[in-house]
TILO-187764 format. One record per residue (C-alpha): x, y, z negated. Coordinates in Angstrom, 2 decimals, always signed. Layout:
N
+---------+---------+---------+
|       X |       Y |       Z |
+---------+---------+---------+
|       X |       Y |       Z |
...
+---------+---------+---------+
% end
This chain:
472
+---------+---------+---------+
|       X |       Y |       Z |
+---------+---------+---------+
|  -35.96 |   -2.08 |  +51.02 |
|  -33.84 |   +0.97 |  +51.02 |
|  -35.76 |   +1.28 |  +47.09 |
|  -35.78 |   -2.31 |  +46.17 |
|  -31.70 |   -2.34 |  +46.98 |
|  -31.59 |   +1.97 |  +45.34 |
|  -33.30 |   +0.20 |  +42.03 |
|  -30.40 |   -2.73 |  +42.13 |
|  -27.81 |   -0.72 |  +42.68 |
|  -29.31 |   +1.28 |  +39.49 |
|  -29.21 |   -1.75 |  +37.32 |
|  -25.83 |   -3.45 |  +38.27 |
|  -24.56 |   +0.18 |  +36.85 |
|  -26.78 |   +0.33 |  +33.97 |
|  -25.48 |   -3.33 |  +33.09 |
|  -22.04 |   -2.60 |  +33.28 |
|  -22.17 |   +0.40 |  +31.35 |
|  -23.84 |   -0.90 |  +28.56 |
|  -22.61 |   -4.02 |  +28.45 |
|  -19.50 |   -2.47 |  +27.81 |
|  -17.10 |   -4.35 |  +30.97 |
|  -16.79 |   -0.44 |  +32.34 |
|  -16.49 |   +1.47 |  +28.76 |
|  -14.56 |   -0.11 |  +27.11 |
|  -12.41 |   -1.75 |  +29.77 |
|   -8.74 |   -2.92 |  +28.95 |
|   -5.72 |   -1.64 |  +29.03 |
|   -2.43 |   -3.03 |  +29.65 |
|   -0.99 |   -4.78 |  +27.14 |
|   +2.35 |   -4.77 |  +27.71 |
|   +4.32 |   -2.92 |  +26.00 |
|   +3.75 |   -1.52 |  +22.10 |
|   +6.04 |   +1.64 |  +20.08 |
|   +6.28 |   +1.06 |  +16.45 |
|   +7.24 |   +4.76 |  +14.71 |
|   +9.07 |   +4.15 |  +11.70 |
|  +10.73 |   +0.60 |  +10.85 |
|  +10.35 |   +0.87 |   +7.65 |
|   +7.15 |   -2.41 |   +6.33 |
|   +5.12 |   -0.72 |   +8.11 |
|   +6.71 |   -0.58 |  +10.44 |
|   +8.10 |   -4.52 |  +10.17 |
|   +4.41 |   -5.73 |   +9.97 |
|   +2.58 |   -3.54 |  +12.04 |
|   +5.29 |   -5.06 |  +15.33 |
|   +4.64 |   -8.57 |  +13.78 |
|   +1.31 |   -8.45 |  +14.15 |
|   +1.51 |   -6.37 |  +17.82 |
|   +4.41 |   -9.30 |  +18.71 |
|   +0.96 |  -11.83 |  +19.34 |
|   -0.89 |   -9.73 |  +22.22 |
|   +1.55 |   -7.62 |  +23.69 |
|   +4.58 |   -8.62 |  +26.30 |
|   +7.29 |   -6.20 |  +24.07 |
|   +6.80 |   -4.92 |  +20.95 |
|  +10.12 |   -1.73 |  +20.25 |
|  +11.23 |   +0.18 |  +16.60 |
|  +11.93 |   +3.56 |  +17.44 |
|  +13.55 |   +4.15 |  +14.24 |
|  +15.63 |   +7.73 |  +13.07 |
|  +18.02 |   +5.29 |  +10.86 |
|  +20.76 |   +3.15 |  +11.01 |
|  +19.72 |   -0.01 |   +9.61 |
|  +21.73 |   -1.71 |   +6.91 |
|  +23.84 |   -5.35 |   +7.40 |
|  +22.19 |   -5.82 |   +3.84 |
|  +19.33 |   -5.05 |   +1.62 |
|  +20.72 |   -1.93 |   +0.76 |
|  +20.03 |   +1.83 |   +0.99 |
|  +19.24 |   +4.59 |   +3.98 |
|  +18.73 |   +7.61 |   +4.49 |
|  +15.03 |   +7.31 |   +4.92 |
|  +13.88 |   +4.79 |   +2.03 |
|  +15.43 |   +6.38 |   -1.08 |
|  +12.69 |   +5.90 |   -2.86 |
|  +13.53 |   +1.74 |   -2.85 |
|  +15.67 |   +2.25 |   -5.49 |
|  +13.13 |   +2.90 |   -8.22 |
|  +10.36 |   -0.33 |   -9.09 |
|   +8.35 |   -1.67 |   -6.54 |
|   +5.73 |   -4.06 |   -6.93 |
|   +4.70 |   -6.29 |   -4.04 |
|   +0.89 |   -7.03 |   -5.12 |
|   -0.77 |  -10.79 |   -4.75 |
|   -2.18 |   -9.77 |   -1.38 |
|   +0.19 |   -7.97 |   -0.07 |
|   +2.26 |  -11.73 |   -1.35 |
|   +0.12 |  -13.44 |   +0.80 |
|   -0.55 |  -11.30 |   +3.94 |
|   +3.25 |  -11.55 |   +4.96 |
|   +3.56 |  -15.34 |   +4.01 |
|   +0.61 |  -15.53 |   +6.47 |
|   +2.38 |  -13.51 |   +9.08 |
|   +5.94 |  -14.84 |   +8.29 |
|   +5.16 |  -18.82 |   +7.37 |
|   +7.91 |  -19.19 |   +4.66 |
|   +8.86 |  -16.16 |   +3.61 |
|   +7.38 |  -16.33 |   -0.58 |
|   +9.92 |  -19.25 |   +0.00 |
|  +12.53 |  -17.54 |   +1.43 |
|  +12.54 |  -14.26 |   -0.69 |
|  +12.46 |  -17.02 |   -3.86 |
|  +16.10 |  -18.47 |   -2.57 |
|  +17.28 |  -15.21 |   -2.65 |
|  +16.60 |  -14.64 |   -6.26 |
|  +13.11 |  -13.16 |   -6.04 |
|  +11.25 |  -14.43 |   -9.33 |
|   +8.22 |  -17.15 |   -8.71 |
|   +5.02 |  -17.02 |  -10.88 |
|   +1.00 |  -16.38 |  -11.44 |
|   +0.33 |  -13.18 |  -12.16 |
|   -1.49 |  -14.00 |  -15.49 |
|   +0.02 |  -16.62 |  -16.94 |
|   +3.65 |  -15.90 |  -16.24 |
|   +3.06 |  -11.84 |  -17.68 |
|   +2.26 |   -9.94 |  -20.78 |
|   -0.12 |   -7.02 |  -21.19 |
|   -1.22 |   -4.92 |  -23.40 |
|   -3.96 |   -2.75 |  -22.81 |
|   -5.42 |   +0.27 |  -24.48 |
|   -8.57 |   -2.55 |  -25.79 |
|   -6.12 |   -5.35 |  -26.62 |
|   -3.73 |   -8.15 |  -25.25 |
|   -4.50 |   -9.83 |  -22.28 |
|   -5.32 |  -13.64 |  -22.26 |
|   -3.14 |  -15.19 |  -20.46 |
|   -4.01 |  -18.67 |  -17.92 |
|   -3.29 |  -19.38 |  -13.69 |
|   -5.21 |  -17.47 |  -11.81 |
|   -4.13 |  -18.76 |   -9.08 |
|   -2.62 |  -15.28 |   -7.87 |
|   +1.04 |  -15.76 |   -6.85 |
|   +3.43 |  -13.08 |   -6.83 |
|   +7.26 |  -12.76 |   -6.41 |
|   +9.74 |   -9.93 |   -8.47 |
|  +11.90 |   -8.78 |   -5.80 |
|  +13.43 |   -5.65 |   -5.39 |
|  +11.84 |   -3.39 |   -2.14 |
|  +15.23 |   -3.23 |   -0.34 |
|  +15.58 |   -7.17 |   -0.83 |
|  +11.62 |   -7.36 |   +0.49 |
|  +12.32 |   -4.95 |   +3.43 |
|  +15.79 |   -6.43 |   +4.74 |
|  +14.29 |  -10.13 |   +4.10 |
|  +10.54 |   -9.40 |   +6.51 |
|  +13.42 |   -7.12 |   +9.16 |
|  +15.19 |  -10.20 |   +9.20 |
|  +12.31 |  -12.46 |   +9.96 |
|  +11.54 |   -9.77 |  +12.73 |
|  +14.37 |  -10.34 |  +14.47 |
|  +13.70 |  -13.62 |  +14.81 |
|  +10.82 |  -12.92 |  +16.97 |
|  +11.72 |  -12.89 |  +20.73 |
|   +9.47 |  -10.29 |  +22.34 |
|  +10.42 |   -7.73 |  +19.75 |
|  +13.56 |   -5.25 |  +20.23 |
|  +14.92 |   -2.46 |  +17.92 |
|  +15.97 |   +1.15 |  +18.58 |
|  +18.26 |   +2.99 |  +16.55 |
|  +19.25 |   +6.52 |  +15.52 |
|  +16.07 |   +7.51 |  +18.16 |
|  +13.86 |  +10.17 |  +15.82 |
|  +10.22 |  +10.77 |  +17.89 |
|   +9.31 |  +14.02 |  +18.09 |
|   +6.27 |  +13.54 |  +20.17 |
|   +3.24 |  +11.83 |  +22.16 |
|   +3.24 |  +11.06 |  +25.87 |
|   -0.01 |  +11.98 |  +27.06 |
|   -1.94 |  +11.07 |  +30.76 |
|   -3.52 |  +14.35 |  +32.36 |
|   -7.17 |  +12.02 |  +30.74 |
|   -5.91 |  +12.91 |  +27.06 |
|   -4.52 |   +9.16 |  +26.67 |
|   -0.92 |   +8.28 |  +24.63 |
|   +1.24 |   +6.93 |  +27.08 |
|   +3.84 |   +6.74 |  +24.84 |
|   +6.45 |   +8.42 |  +22.84 |
|   +9.02 |  +11.68 |  +23.48 |
|  +12.49 |  +10.51 |  +21.45 |
|  +15.56 |  +12.65 |  +20.73 |
|  +18.71 |  +11.37 |  +19.02 |
|  +22.40 |  +13.04 |  +18.94 |
|  +23.11 |  +12.46 |  +22.79 |
|  +19.70 |  +13.34 |  +24.36 |
|  +16.01 |  +12.91 |  +24.76 |
|  +14.32 |   +9.47 |  +25.77 |
|  +10.50 |   +9.24 |  +26.57 |
|   +9.33 |   +5.60 |  +25.34 |
|   +6.78 |   +4.58 |  +27.20 |
|   +4.08 |   +2.52 |  +25.51 |
|   +0.46 |   +0.50 |  +26.36 |
|   -0.05 |   +1.35 |  +22.77 |
|   +1.84 |   +3.76 |  +19.83 |
|   +1.63 |   +2.89 |  +16.11 |
|   +2.85 |   +5.58 |  +13.51 |
|   +3.95 |   +3.66 |  +10.78 |
|   +6.29 |   +5.74 |   +9.89 |
|   +5.54 |   +6.70 |   +6.46 |
|   +4.85 |   +9.88 |   +4.33 |
|   +6.62 |  +11.88 |   +6.42 |
|   +4.76 |  +10.91 |   +9.45 |
|   +3.96 |  +14.03 |  +11.54 |
|   +1.60 |  +12.80 |  +12.90 |
|   -1.37 |  +16.03 |  +12.45 |
|   +1.47 |  +18.10 |  +14.06 |
|   +1.14 |  +15.97 |  +17.38 |
|   -2.34 |  +15.32 |  +17.82 |
|   -2.29 |  +19.50 |  +17.00 |
|   -0.49 |  +19.60 |  +20.41 |
|   -2.25 |  +17.20 |  +22.62 |
|   -4.57 |  +19.37 |  +21.82 |
|   -6.90 |  +17.38 |  +19.22 |
|   -7.60 |  +18.45 |  +15.20 |
|   -5.36 |  +18.31 |  +12.28 |
|   -7.49 |  +15.69 |   +9.96 |
|   -8.79 |  +16.95 |   +6.41 |
|   -6.94 |  +15.63 |   +3.74 |
|   -7.99 |  +15.15 |   +0.22 |
|   -5.49 |  +15.32 |   -2.44 |
|   -5.43 |  +14.42 |   -6.28 |
|   -2.02 |  +15.44 |   -8.34 |
|   -1.33 |  +13.20 |  -11.07 |
|   +1.28 |  +15.18 |  -12.72 |
|   +2.46 |  +11.28 |  -14.12 |
|   +6.52 |  +12.00 |  -14.40 |
|   +8.65 |   +8.48 |  -14.74 |
|  +12.12 |   +6.72 |  -14.52 |
|  +13.38 |   +3.55 |  -13.19 |
|  +15.96 |   +2.01 |  -14.76 |
|  +18.06 |   -1.93 |  -14.03 |
|  +19.09 |   -4.35 |  -16.90 |
|  +20.99 |   -7.66 |  -17.10 |
|  +18.25 |   -9.84 |  -18.09 |
|  +19.43 |  -11.11 |  -21.35 |
|  +20.59 |  -15.24 |  -22.03 |
|  +17.02 |  -16.11 |  -24.26 |
|  +13.73 |  -16.52 |  -23.21 |
|  +11.19 |  -13.52 |  -23.88 |
|   +8.55 |  -15.90 |  -23.18 |
|   +6.79 |  -13.47 |  -20.15 |
|   +8.86 |  -13.09 |  -16.64 |
|   +7.24 |   -9.67 |  -16.38 |
|   +5.54 |   -6.98 |  -18.78 |
|   +3.29 |   -4.41 |  -19.02 |
|   +2.08 |   -1.78 |  -21.85 |
|   -0.72 |   +0.66 |  -20.68 |
|   -1.04 |   +3.97 |  -21.93 |
|   -3.72 |   +5.46 |  -23.23 |
|   -4.58 |   +9.03 |  -22.16 |
|   -6.11 |  +10.43 |  -24.76 |
|   -4.37 |   +9.15 |  -27.58 |
|   -0.52 |   +7.94 |  -26.53 |
|   +0.31 |   +8.14 |  -22.58 |
|   +3.26 |   +6.20 |  -22.19 |
|   +3.48 |   +3.15 |  -19.77 |
|   +5.85 |   -0.07 |  -19.52 |
|   +6.45 |   -1.50 |  -17.43 |
|  +10.07 |   -4.67 |  -17.26 |
|   +9.72 |   -6.50 |  -13.94 |
|  +11.81 |   -9.54 |  -13.01 |
|  +14.22 |   -9.25 |   -9.66 |
|  +16.90 |  -10.99 |   -7.86 |
|  +20.26 |  -11.07 |   -9.83 |
|  +19.23 |  -11.79 |  -12.88 |
|  +17.81 |   -8.38 |  -13.13 |
|  +15.28 |   -6.42 |  -15.54 |
|  +13.36 |   -3.46 |  -13.67 |
|  +12.37 |   -0.70 |  -16.26 |
|  +10.19 |   +1.63 |  -15.38 |
|   +8.80 |   +4.06 |  -17.63 |
|   +5.46 |   +7.03 |  -17.16 |
|   +4.38 |   +9.48 |  -18.84 |
|   +0.98 |  +12.21 |  -18.38 |
|   +0.25 |  +15.08 |  -20.56 |
|   +3.12 |  +16.37 |  -20.79 |
|   +4.69 |  +13.57 |  -21.92 |
|   +8.28 |  +12.80 |  -19.91 |
|  +10.84 |  +10.03 |  -20.19 |
|  +14.05 |  +11.49 |  -19.74 |
|  +16.56 |  +10.06 |  -17.36 |
|  +19.68 |   +8.77 |  -19.08 |
|  +19.55 |   +5.55 |  -21.72 |
|  +19.23 |   +7.44 |  -24.71 |
|  +15.63 |   +8.93 |  -23.26 |
|  +14.42 |   +5.15 |  -22.05 |
|  +15.39 |   +3.82 |  -25.25 |
|  +13.24 |   +6.64 |  -27.27 |
|  +10.46 |   +6.81 |  -25.13 |
|  +10.34 |   +2.58 |  -25.22 |
|  +10.56 |   +2.90 |  -28.96 |
|   +6.95 |   +5.25 |  -28.75 |
|   +5.21 |   +2.60 |  -26.25 |
|   +1.85 |   +0.50 |  -27.97 |
|   +3.61 |   -2.46 |  -28.09 |
|   +7.24 |   -2.92 |  -29.57 |
|   +8.05 |   -6.07 |  -27.11 |
|   +9.41 |   -3.38 |  -24.12 |
|  +12.13 |   -2.05 |  -26.73 |
|  +12.79 |   -5.32 |  -28.42 |
|  +13.93 |   -7.16 |  -24.78 |
|  +15.52 |   -3.77 |  -23.56 |
|  +17.03 |   -2.97 |  -27.02 |
|  +19.18 |   -6.25 |  -26.06 |
|  +20.11 |   -5.81 |  -22.31 |
|  +22.54 |   -3.99 |  -20.98 |
|  +22.03 |   -0.95 |  -18.59 |
|  +23.36 |   -1.10 |  -15.09 |
|  +23.67 |   +2.01 |  -13.15 |
|  +22.07 |   +5.37 |  -13.85 |
|  +18.02 |   +6.20 |  -14.81 |
|  +16.21 |   +7.82 |  -11.51 |
|  +13.52 |  +10.02 |  -12.23 |
|  +10.88 |  +10.28 |   -9.88 |
|   +7.40 |  +13.00 |  -10.37 |
|   +6.29 |  +13.40 |   -6.54 |
|   +3.38 |  +10.76 |   -7.82 |
|   +0.70 |  +12.22 |   -6.25 |
|   -2.40 |  +11.57 |   -4.10 |
|   -2.89 |  +12.14 |   -0.69 |
|   -4.86 |  +10.41 |   +2.08 |
|   -5.51 |  +11.82 |   +5.74 |
|   -9.03 |  +11.73 |   +6.60 |
|   -8.38 |  +10.52 |  +10.39 |
|  -11.99 |   +8.45 |  +10.66 |
|  -13.68 |  +11.90 |  +10.74 |
|  -11.91 |  +13.60 |  +13.85 |
|  -14.81 |  +13.42 |  +16.27 |
|  -12.55 |  +13.13 |  +18.90 |
|   -8.97 |  +10.64 |  +19.05 |
|   -6.54 |   +9.44 |  +21.25 |
|   -6.98 |   +6.27 |  +22.77 |
|   -4.13 |   +3.69 |  +22.43 |
|   -2.77 |   +5.82 |  +19.43 |
|   -2.70 |   +4.35 |  +15.54 |
|   -1.64 |   +5.51 |  +12.51 |
|   -1.58 |   +2.59 |   +9.56 |
|   +0.84 |   +2.97 |   +5.98 |
|   +1.73 |   +5.87 |   +3.79 |
|   +1.30 |   +7.76 |   +6.81 |
|   -2.37 |   +7.70 |   +6.26 |
|   -2.44 |   +6.87 |   +2.86 |
|   +0.22 |   +7.66 |   +0.15 |
|   -1.14 |   +6.53 |   -3.71 |
|   +0.59 |   +6.76 |   -7.01 |
|   +3.37 |   +4.51 |   -6.79 |
|   +2.95 |   +3.34 |  -10.47 |
|   +0.34 |   +1.20 |   -9.18 |
|   +2.18 |   -0.57 |   -7.14 |
|   -0.26 |   -0.29 |   -3.46 |
|   +2.03 |   +0.71 |   -1.25 |
|   +3.37 |   -2.12 |   +0.22 |
|   +0.63 |   -4.29 |   +0.24 |
|   -1.40 |   -1.96 |   +1.82 |
|   +0.91 |   -1.51 |   +4.71 |
|   -0.29 |   -5.63 |   +5.01 |
|   -3.44 |   -4.97 |   +5.55 |
|   -3.91 |   -2.27 |   +7.48 |
|   -0.86 |   -4.49 |  +10.14 |
|   -3.35 |   -7.35 |   +9.91 |
|   -6.57 |   -5.27 |  +10.10 |
|   -5.13 |   -4.48 |  +13.87 |
|   -4.88 |   -7.62 |  +14.41 |
|   -7.66 |   -8.23 |  +13.75 |
|   -9.54 |   -6.03 |  +15.92 |
|   -7.05 |   -6.96 |  +19.03 |
|   -7.74 |   -9.93 |  +18.76 |
|  -11.42 |   -9.49 |  +18.98 |
|  -11.97 |   -6.87 |  +21.36 |
|   -8.43 |   -5.71 |  +22.76 |
|   -6.36 |   -2.82 |  +23.95 |
|  -10.14 |   -1.09 |  +25.30 |
|  -11.65 |   +1.76 |  +25.03 |
|  -12.69 |   +3.41 |  +21.69 |
|   -9.84 |   +0.67 |  +19.87 |
|   -7.88 |   +3.34 |  +18.67 |
|  -10.29 |   +5.25 |  +17.14 |
|  -12.61 |   +2.19 |  +16.17 |
|   -9.19 |   +0.81 |  +14.15 |
|   -8.88 |   +4.34 |  +12.18 |
|  -12.67 |   +3.86 |  +10.31 |
|  -12.00 |   +0.17 |   +9.32 |
|   -8.67 |   +1.37 |   +7.51 |
|  -10.23 |   +4.24 |   +5.97 |
|  -13.07 |   +1.61 |   +4.66 |
|  -10.09 |   -1.10 |   +3.43 |
|   -7.88 |   +1.80 |   +1.52 |
|  -10.93 |   +2.96 |   -0.22 |
|  -11.26 |   +0.83 |   -2.72 |
|   -7.83 |   +1.51 |   -3.89 |
|   -7.96 |   +5.18 |   -3.05 |
|  -10.72 |   +4.99 |   -6.22 |
|   -8.51 |   +2.30 |   -8.53 |
|   -5.54 |   +4.91 |   -7.96 |
|   -7.56 |   +8.04 |   -8.73 |
|   -9.95 |   +7.89 |  -10.73 |
|   -6.86 |   +6.53 |  -13.82 |
|   -4.85 |   +9.51 |  -12.45 |
|   -7.95 |  +11.97 |  -13.11 |
|   -7.88 |  +10.90 |  -17.10 |
|   -4.68 |  +12.58 |  -16.91 |
|   -6.35 |  +15.78 |  -16.04 |
|   -8.43 |  +17.84 |  -13.21 |
|  -12.22 |  +16.83 |  -12.64 |
|  -13.08 |  +13.64 |  -11.85 |
|  -15.98 |  +13.43 |   -9.05 |
|  -19.31 |  +11.75 |  -10.32 |
|  -17.99 |   +8.39 |   -8.34 |
|  -14.63 |   +8.80 |  -10.14 |
|  -16.42 |   +9.30 |  -13.56 |
|  -18.19 |   +6.18 |  -13.29 |
|  -15.59 |   +4.14 |  -12.11 |
|  -14.14 |   +5.02 |  -14.90 |
|  -16.15 |   +4.18 |  -17.27 |
|  -16.91 |   +1.18 |  -15.59 |
|  -13.31 |   +0.08 |  -15.39 |
|  -13.11 |   +1.24 |  -19.67 |
|  -15.86 |   -1.52 |  -20.17 |
|  -13.63 |   -4.11 |  -18.18 |
|  -11.22 |   -3.62 |  -20.40 |
|  -13.24 |   -3.54 |  -23.18 |
|  -13.97 |   -7.37 |  -21.85 |
|  -10.70 |   -8.75 |  -20.81 |
|   -9.20 |   -9.67 |  -24.09 |
|  -11.64 |  -12.25 |  -25.22 |
|  -13.19 |  -13.32 |  -21.16 |
|  -10.64 |  -14.94 |  -18.96 |
|  -13.12 |  -14.78 |  -16.08 |
|  -13.46 |  -10.79 |  -15.94 |
|   -9.41 |  -10.73 |  -16.45 |
|   -9.26 |  -12.63 |  -12.95 |
|  -12.11 |  -10.50 |  -11.26 |
|   -9.82 |   -7.82 |  -12.35 |
|   -6.12 |   -8.90 |  -11.26 |
|   -7.94 |  -10.01 |   -7.74 |
|   -8.92 |   -6.79 |   -7.22 |
|   -5.66 |   -5.29 |   -8.91 |
|   -4.09 |   -7.02 |   -6.87 |
|   -5.89 |   -6.50 |   -3.30 |
|   -6.82 |  -10.17 |   -3.17 |
|  -10.24 |   -9.40 |   -3.51 |
|  -11.20 |   -5.60 |   -3.37 |
|  -14.54 |   -6.68 |   -4.49 |
|  -14.06 |   -9.13 |   -7.38 |
|  -14.79 |   -7.07 |   -9.89 |
|  -18.80 |   -5.47 |   -8.23 |
|  -19.34 |   -8.90 |   -8.24 |
|  -23.20 |   -9.48 |   -9.56 |
|  -21.77 |  -11.64 |  -12.25 |
|  -18.71 |   -9.20 |  -13.29 |
|  -20.89 |   -6.65 |  -14.13 |
|  -22.84 |   -8.36 |  -16.07 |
|  -20.13 |   -9.67 |  -18.18 |
|  -18.93 |   -6.00 |  -18.30 |
|  -21.96 |   -4.41 |  -19.02 |
|  -23.75 |   -6.28 |  -21.91 |
|  -21.47 |   -5.75 |  -24.36 |
|  -22.03 |   -1.67 |  -24.02 |
|  -26.00 |   -2.04 |  -25.11 |
|  -24.38 |   -3.44 |  -28.20 |
|  -21.69 |   -1.40 |  -29.10 |
|  -19.64 |   +2.03 |  -27.34 |
|  -16.00 |   +0.41 |  -27.17 |
|  -13.24 |   +2.55 |  -28.57 |
|  -11.92 |   +3.44 |  -25.76 |
|  -14.58 |   +5.63 |  -24.23 |
|  -14.29 |   +7.69 |  -27.25 |
|  -13.84 |  +10.86 |  -25.85 |
|  -14.49 |  +10.34 |  -22.21 |
|  -15.96 |  +13.18 |  -21.16 |
|  -19.35 |  +13.30 |  -18.98 |
|  -19.41 |  +14.33 |  -15.34 |
|  -19.79 |  +18.07 |  -13.88 |
+---------+---------+---------+
% end
């Protein structure tokens, strides 16, 4: 009998351990804290509101009373693009967001049917892809999202509070955040802490303070510089809502974009690489636009009136913090958005990657709850979600200098094949835009797209590939 009883107790213990009932027990889901009230923080808070009794967004700034700039988001005055994938997620989290943005002046359109694209290999065809976009300023997008979040009953905001560290219990799990305002310090207790504080995130230092390692980082510096400026849109119809002129890194490394915004504005972005940078004044903008591969952009802005200053930006470095590679990770703490991956802003992926990170966190909470090991699994899944956008950005930037690893070099060759096919192939064009707009990241890797992209290479070498060096 004693042996039987011991065997039975051992079996029960084994079941509890490996069924996950003990090892993956739920932490309480009462209070969640989000560090950072920008777009990544807003979207994360909206997702958490479905799983926690109370969600608190902690922001070091004071929020403006309208769609205006603030100290913590100086880059919002530059050209921003809300990709089709990001718009879909935001409209899912805040039903009617797309329509609300349009009512405030955002310009709706189809990513391909309503825009003109001049590629290094020719002009892309115009047709309906079903990928919906909305041209609006970053300030209007953030303001509209924040107002929608304020309407969620179990979400509150704490402004003018700078988070200086994490609070932990005796077992090393995070139990909240330590904040400091002008008056005093404040402990903010939480069952889950989300760092959405952007590229200035102090998470590596916070982890070190708790006895964890700093994450390794990968950095790719594009050495691309760009300017942003706004023009009053002329009354005549140019035949497109947005215009994109792609440069050729080997022949003419100049890029230009016209994107619509609210209040009848065009926001113009001009970028140059390989030592070719636009000057930050009206004469410099017009001179640079005149040298683009297509004259359409210059023709358009030469007939428009410049509004405000020309703003320059040179911090186009790509950086990803590899949190998923850390052997140890504290429970109840996750990092997302620009705090994990900062990509060259000329590709417009930032807001959409923030949305993907938020929706990924929501899916994991719905599947598993706030269980032991959730935080580490989330960082691994987020790393997978960031992998293709990182490859797309860095494979293009490394064309302008630096040594491309074999995978990056392969991606460069493959995207060149696709671009060579796009002017005459709507199927390849749609798959390309699905991937670039993060609607379907693997669309351009489907077998039939690969076949269509590679088949022309068997007959002749596309002109764009001339001079592409082999991998090291």
